[in-house]
C-alpha positions in Angstrom: -70.6 -39.4 109.0 -72.7 -37.3 106.6 -76.0 -36.0 107.7 -79.0 -37.8 106.2 -82.3 -36.7 104.8 -85.0 -37.9 107.1 -86.4 -40.4 104.6 -82.9 -41.9 104.3 -82.7 -42.6 108.0 -86.2 -44.3 107.8 -85.1 -46.3 104.8 -81.9 -47.5 106.5 -84.0 -48.6 109.5 -86.1 -50.6 107.0 -83.0 -52.1 105.5 -81.9 -53.2 109.0 -85.2 -55.0 109.4 -84.7 -56.7 106.1 -81.3 -57.8 107.4 -82.9 -59.1 110.5 -85.4 -61.2 108.5 -82.5 -63.1 107.0 -80.9 -63.3 110.5 -77.9 -61.2 109.4 -75.7 -58.9 111.4 -74.5 -56.6 108.6 -76.7 -54.7 106.2 -75.5 -55.5 102.7 -76.5 -54.1 99.3 -79.1 -56.8 98.7 -80.9 -55.6 101.8 -81.0 -52.2 100.3 -82.6 -53.6 97.2 -85.2 -55.5 99.1 -86.0 -52.6 101.4 -86.5 -50.5 98.3 -89.0 -53.0 96.9 -90.9 -53.0 100.2 -90.9 -49.2 100.2 -92.2 -49.1 96.7 -95.0 -51.6 97.3 -96.2 -50.0 100.5 -98.9 -47.3 100.2 -97.8 -43.9 101.3 -100.3 -43.7 104.2 -99.0 -47.0 105.6 -95.7 -47.6 107.4 -93.3 -49.7 105.3 -91.7 -51.1 108.4 -92.0 -54.6 109.7 -90.3 -56.4 112.6 -88.3 -59.5 112.5 -89.1 -60.5 116.0 -87.7 -64.0 115.9 -84.4 -63.0 114.3 -81.1 -64.3 115.4 -79.5 -61.0 114.5 -77.7 -59.0 117.2 -79.4 -56.1 118.8 -77.4 -53.6 116.8 -77.1 -54.4 113.1 -74.1 -52.8 111.4 -73.9 -51.2 107.9 -71.7 -53.1 105.5 -68.6 -51.5 103.9 -70.4 -50.5 100.7 -73.0 -48.6 102.7 -70.5 -47.1 105.0 -68.6 -45.8 102.0 -71.7 -43.9 100.9 -72.4 -42.6 104.4 -68.9 -41.4 104.9 -68.2 -39.7 101.5 -66.2 -36.5 102.0 -68.8 -34.0 101.1 -71.0 -31.4 102.8 -74.1 -32.7 101.0 -76.5 -34.9 102.9 -77.0 -38.5 102.0 -79.9 -39.0 99.6 -81.7 -42.2 98.8 -80.5 -42.2 95.2 -77.0 -42.7 96.3 -77.9 -45.9 98.2 -80.0 -47.1 95.3 -77.1 -46.5 92.8 -74.7 -48.3 95.0 -77.0 -51.3 95.4 -77.6 -51.4 91.6 -73.8 -51.4 91.0 -73.2 -54.1 93.6 -76.2 -56.3 92.7 -76.4 -56.1 89.0 -78.7 -59.2 88.9 -81.2 -57.4 91.1 -81.0 -53.9 89.5 -84.3 -54.5 87.7 -86.0 -54.4 91.1 -84.7 -50.8 91.4 -86.0 -49.9 88.0 -82.5 -49.5 86.7 -81.9 -52.8 84.9 
């Protein structure tokens, strides 16, 4: 797995919480979109995190294949947020407007 910029690791943790809110067990591109929206709407001085305490999700939420593809690209460059956003826009064309790309 490629190394990640610190903000990418935080963002993926937020995407996992979005997944938990819908009681999922795999983070999918739609979770990336909604995590991006939460991140954009949260003031910088506040934490964008939230906890899905009553979730039916398993303790460990996995990354879906589209996200794993980005995380495992054969490159020495670290993962940057733009890669996840671009992937989500390509996979969720109907939601791309939320990413400012549609």
